[in-house]
Structures are given as C-alpha cells and as structure tokens.
C-alpha positions as CSV (number, residue, x, y, z in Angstrom):
1,X,83.7,70.4,127.5
2,X,87.2,71.6,126.6
3,X,87.9,75.3,126.9
4,X,90.7,77.8,127.5
5,X,90.4,81.4,128.7
6,X,92.0,84.1,126.6
7,X,91.9,87.7,127.9
8,X,89.1,86.6,130.2
9,X,87.0,85.1,127.5
10,X,86.2,81.4,127.6
11,X,86.8,79.7,124.3
12,X,85.4,76.2,123.6
13,X,87.2,73.8,121.3
14,X,87.4,70.2,120.3
15,X,90.6,68.1,120.2
16,X,89.9,64.7,118.7
17,X,91.9,62.1,116.9
18,X,95.5,61.2,116.5
19,X,98.3,62.1,114.1
20,X,99.1,65.2,112.2
21,X,97.5,68.2,114.0
22,X,94.9,70.0,111.8
23,X,93.4,73.3,113.1
24,X,90.1,74.1,111.4
25,X,88.1,77.4,111.6
26,X,84.4,77.2,110.9
27,X,82.4,79.5,108.6
28,X,80.1,82.4,109.5
29,X,77.6,82.0,111.2
30,X,78.2,78.4,112.2
31,X,80.3,76.7,114.9
32,X,82.8,73.8,115.3
33,X,80.0,71.2,114.8
34,X,80.2,72.1,111.1
35,X,83.2,69.7,110.9
36,X,81.4,66.7,112.4
37,X,81.5,64.8,109.2
38,X,85.3,65.3,108.8
39,X,85.9,64.2,112.4
40,X,83.8,61.1,112.0
41,X,85.7,60.1,108.8
42,X,89.2,61.2,109.4
43,X,90.0,61.5,113.1
44,X,91.5,58.0,113.1
45,X,94.4,59.4,111.0
46,X,94.6,63.1,112.0
47,X,94.3,65.1,115.2
48,X,91.6,67.7,114.6
49,X,91.7,70.9,116.7
50,X,88.5,72.8,116.1
51,X,87.7,76.0,118.0
52,X,84.3,77.7,118.3
53,X,85.3,81.1,117.1
54,X,84.6,83.7,119.8
55,X,80.9,84.7,119.7
56,X,79.8,81.3,118.2
57,X,79.0,77.9,119.6
58,X,80.0,77.8,123.3
59,X,82.7,80.4,123.1
60,X,82.3,83.8,124.8
61,X,82.3,87.0,122.7
62,X,84.3,89.9,124.2
63,X,84.1,93.5,123.2
64,X,84.2,95.2,119.8
65,X,84.4,93.6,116.4
66,X,85.6,90.0,116.1
67,X,88.6,90.8,113.9
68,X,90.3,88.0,112.0
69,X,93.6,88.8,113.8
70,X,91.9,88.3,117.1
71,X,90.6,84.9,116.0
72,X,94.1,84.0,114.9
73,X,95.6,85.1,118.2
74,X,93.0,83.0,120.0
75,X,94.0,80.0,118.0
76,X,97.7,80.5,118.6
77,X,97.0,80.7,122.3
78,X,95.1,77.4,122.0
79,X,98.0,75.7,120.1
80,X,100.3,77.0,122.9
81,X,98.0,75.5,125.6
82,X,98.0,72.2,123.8
83,X,101.8,72.3,123.2
84,X,101.4,72.0,119.5
85,X,104.3,73.7,117.7
86,X,102.8,73.7,114.2
87,X,99.6,72.5,112.5
88,X,97.9,72.4,109.2
89,X,95.7,75.4,109.3
90,X,92.5,75.8,107.4
91,X,88.9,77.0,107.3
92,X,85.8,77.6,105.3
93,X,84.7,81.1,104.3
94,X,85.3,83.3,107.4
95,X,87.4,80.4,108.6
96,X,89.6,81.0,105.5
97,X,90.0,84.6,106.5
98,X,91.1,83.6,110.0
99,X,93.5,81.1,108.5
100,X,95.2,83.8,106.4
101,X,95.3,86.0,109.5
102,X,97.1,83.3,111.4
103,X,99.5,82.9,108.5
104,X,100.2,86.7,108.8
105,X,100.5,86.4,112.6
106,X,103.0,83.5,112.7
107,X,103.8,81.7,109.5
108,X,106.1,79.4,111.3
109,X,103.2,77.7,113.0
110,X,101.6,76.8,109.6
111,X,102.6,73.4,108.4
112,X,100.1,73.4,105.5
113,X,97.2,75.7,104.5
114,X,93.7,74.7,103.5
115,X,91.5,77.5,102.1
116,X,87.9,76.5,101.4
117,X,85.3,78.7,99.6
118,X,87.0,81.9,100.7
119,X,88.9,84.8,99.1
120,X,92.1,86.7,99.6
121,X,90.8,90.2,98.8
122,X,89.4,92.7,101.3
123,X,85.9,94.1,101.2
124,X,85.5,97.2,99.1
125,X,83.5,100.1,100.4
126,X,80.2,98.7,99.2
127,X,81.0,95.3,100.8
128,X,81.8,96.9,104.1
129,X,78.5,98.8,103.9
130,X,76.6,95.6,103.3
131,X,78.3,94.0,106.3
132,X,77.3,96.9,108.5
133,X,73.7,96.6,107.3
134,X,73.7,92.9,108.0
135,X,75.2,93.5,111.4
136,X,72.4,96.0,112.3
137,X,69.8,93.6,110.9
138,X,71.1,90.8,113.0
139,X,71.0,93.0,116.1
140,X,67.3,93.9,115.3
141,X,66.0,90.6,114.1
142,X,68.4,87.9,115.4
143,X,69.8,84.9,113.5
144,X,66.6,84.5,111.5
145,X,67.6,87.4,109.3
146,X,70.9,85.7,108.6
147,X,69.2,82.4,107.8
148,X,66.9,84.2,105.3
149,X,69.7,86.0,103.6
150,X,72.5,83.4,103.5
151,X,71.0,79.9,103.4
152,X,70.0,80.1,99.7
153,X,73.6,81.1,98.9
154,X,75.5,78.6,101.0
155,X,73.8,75.3,100.1
156,X,72.5,74.1,96.7
157,X,69.2,73.0,98.2
158,X,68.1,74.9,101.3
159,X,65.2,72.5,102.0
160,X,67.4,69.4,102.0
161,X,68.6,67.6,105.1
162,X,71.9,69.4,105.0
163,X,70.1,72.7,104.4
164,X,68.0,72.2,107.5
165,X,71.1,71.2,109.5
166,X,72.9,74.4,108.4
167,X,69.9,76.5,109.2
168,X,69.6,75.0,112.7
169,X,73.3,75.7,113.3
170,X,72.8,79.3,112.1
171,X,70.0,79.7,114.6
172,X,72.2,79.0,117.6
173,X,74.2,82.2,116.9
174,X,73.5,85.3,119.0
175,X,72.7,88.7,117.6
176,X,75.8,90.2,119.2
177,X,78.1,87.4,117.9
178,X,76.7,87.8,114.4
179,X,77.1,91.6,114.4
180,X,80.7,91.4,115.8
181,X,81.8,88.9,113.2
182,X,80.3,90.9,110.3
183,X,82.1,94.0,111.5
184,X,85.3,92.0,112.0
185,X,85.2,90.6,108.5
186,X,84.7,94.1,107.1
187,X,88.0,95.2,108.8
188,X,90.1,92.4,107.4
189,X,93.1,93.4,105.2
190,X,93.8,92.2,101.7
191,X,95.8,88.9,102.0
192,X,97.2,88.5,98.5
193,X,100.6,89.6,99.8
194,X,100.8,87.0,102.6
195,X,99.7,84.2,100.2
196,X,102.3,85.2,97.7
197,X,105.0,84.9,100.3
198,X,103.8,81.6,101.7
199,X,106.1,78.8,100.6
200,X,104.4,75.8,102.2
201,X,101.9,73.2,100.9
202,X,98.4,74.5,100.2
203,X,95.1,73.1,99.2
204,X,92.4,75.5,97.8
205,X,88.9,74.0,97.6
206,X,85.7,75.5,96.1
207,X,82.2,74.3,95.6
208,X,81.3,74.1,92.0
209,X,78.1,76.1,92.6
210,X,79.3,78.6,95.1
211,X,77.8,82.1,94.3
212,X,79.5,83.8,97.3
213,X,83.2,83.1,96.5
214,X,83.1,81.4,93.1
215,X,85.8,79.5,91.2
216,X,87.6,82.6,90.0
217,X,88.2,83.6,93.7
218,X,89.7,80.2,94.4
219,X,91.8,80.3,91.3
220,X,93.2,83.7,92.3
221,X,94.4,82.3,95.6
222,X,95.8,79.1,94.1
223,X,97.7,81.2,91.5
224,X,99.3,83.3,94.3
225,X,100.7,80.2,96.1
226,X,103.5,78.4,94.4
227,X,102.5,74.7,94.0
228,X,99.0,75.1,95.4
229,X,96.5,72.4,94.6
230,X,93.0,73.5,93.5
231,X,90.1,71.2,93.8
232,X,86.5,71.9,92.7
233,X,83.8,69.9,94.6
234,X,80.8,69.0,92.3
235,X,77.2,69.7,93.4
236,X,78.2,71.9,96.3
237,X,77.9,75.6,97.0
238,X,79.6,77.5,99.8
239,X,79.9,74.7,102.4
240,X,81.2,71.6,100.5
241,X,82.5,69.9,103.7
242,X,78.9,69.7,104.8
243,X,77.1,69.3,101.5
244,X,79.4,66.8,99.9
245,X,81.4,65.4,102.8
246,X,82.6,62.2,101.1
247,X,84.0,64.1,98.1
248,X,85.5,66.8,100.4
249,X,87.0,64.3,102.8
250,X,88.7,62.4,100.0
251,X,90.3,65.7,98.8
252,X,91.3,66.7,102.3
253,X,92.7,63.2,103.1
254,X,94.7,63.1,100.0
255,X,96.3,66.4,100.8
256,X,97.0,65.7,104.5
257,X,98.4,62.2,103.8
258,X,101.0,63.8,101.6
259,X,102.3,65.9,104.4
260,X,103.3,63.1,106.8
261,X,104.2,63.7,110.4
C-alpha cells in the first residue's frame, strides 16, 4: 500500500502507469477505486496518481471539516513526494471542487484541467444548510443515509451492476469522514474567478442525465475557460467514468493525447 503522511495524517494513493502524469480526485462519498476502469484502460499510456481523499478509502481523516484547500494541499504534498513538477489535474464532483482548489493554490502545477460533473459556484445559504443536515444525518445513521439519498441521483439505474458497485463503495465511508467532507464542501469559495484566469487546456465533462450538476453547470465552466472542450456523455448521470467507462475513457484519452509529454 502506497501512502504518505501529511501533518501526521496517513494518506493512501495509487501511482500506476507510465507517461503524462494525471492526478485524479474522486467524488463524494467514494474513494480512489472509482477510477479502476480508467486505470485498466489507459494506464499503458498515462501515469495515474489517484489519492484517497482524507477521510475516505484508506486515508486518515484529521480534525475539522475536510476543506477543498486542504485536499489540494495534500495533493501538492503528494506531487512533491513523487517529484512530479506538474500534472493534468481533474476530478468528479467533489473531486472537481478539489481540482479548482489546487488550481487556486498553485496554477503552475496544473498542466491541464479535467472537470467532471461538478460546478464552479459556491453553495448558497440553503445549500450549506442541506449539507449540514446531511452531515448530521451521516453521524447519526452512517453511510446508509448517504446511499439512500444520493444513489438515485448519481447513477441512472441504482439497481444495475454499476449502481450496486457505487453503493458498496459508499458504504465503506465512515460517518466522521462523510460529515467532514460535507462541511468542507459547504465552505468552498466560488471558483468562477480562478477558471476565468486559467489559460491552460481544459476538458469539461457532464453526464447527459446528471440531476446534481446538469449541463448548464458544465457549460458555465466551459464558457469561463478560453478554449475549453465540453463533452456530454450519453446515458450517464453524475458518475460517467463509472457508468459509461468506454465513452468516458475515449473522451479523456482524446484530451490527454493532445497534451503530449
């Protein structure tokens, strides 16, 4: 098991493949295994660096909310430990928030940006209240509360094989990790300014049937970044890399292959 320690917290990660470094953050409330299908298909051409965000998978949690800036700082420490000067940085949902936080922390480390089923805007007051309610529910009831609330929104068919796979991954999360992440997402700033200043290559991807961060959210991000490429994945909701891996992988491969080494 690969891990580094940041501020006394052990953080697990995967480092697989060869070629252009690609750092990917997973969605809430999953872990790095969410990218297994990308690793299997594309690690022969790209080097994937995939952390378990603190509080998920095999990574420790620490104290307080899991703020997006903290996740970004953890990832920068990981890149430093691996002696990787710059990488394509991306993520799904919460992983997209973390990617934008890393761009804010150190844009010079971002060789390309991949934002999948996420949004640039901060939560409004009602959104923050919903996250706090979800955090408290997770602390009371554990991950089953999150499965019940989120699974019908993140996959098109919850009772499909991929739906069961996602649900099983959700159930590995701890109540404390779930609550800390919800509270951290509630604290994230608006990122439209940082996207508007970003001058590098960008890929924005959205599932055609995503009710959480639908197409208009993706289009807003793509419009902010000069030259951004927007791709819609058919027959997918909030997790297209897991629901439609072949279609997603083709889009990701096309983008990465154009960046070179």
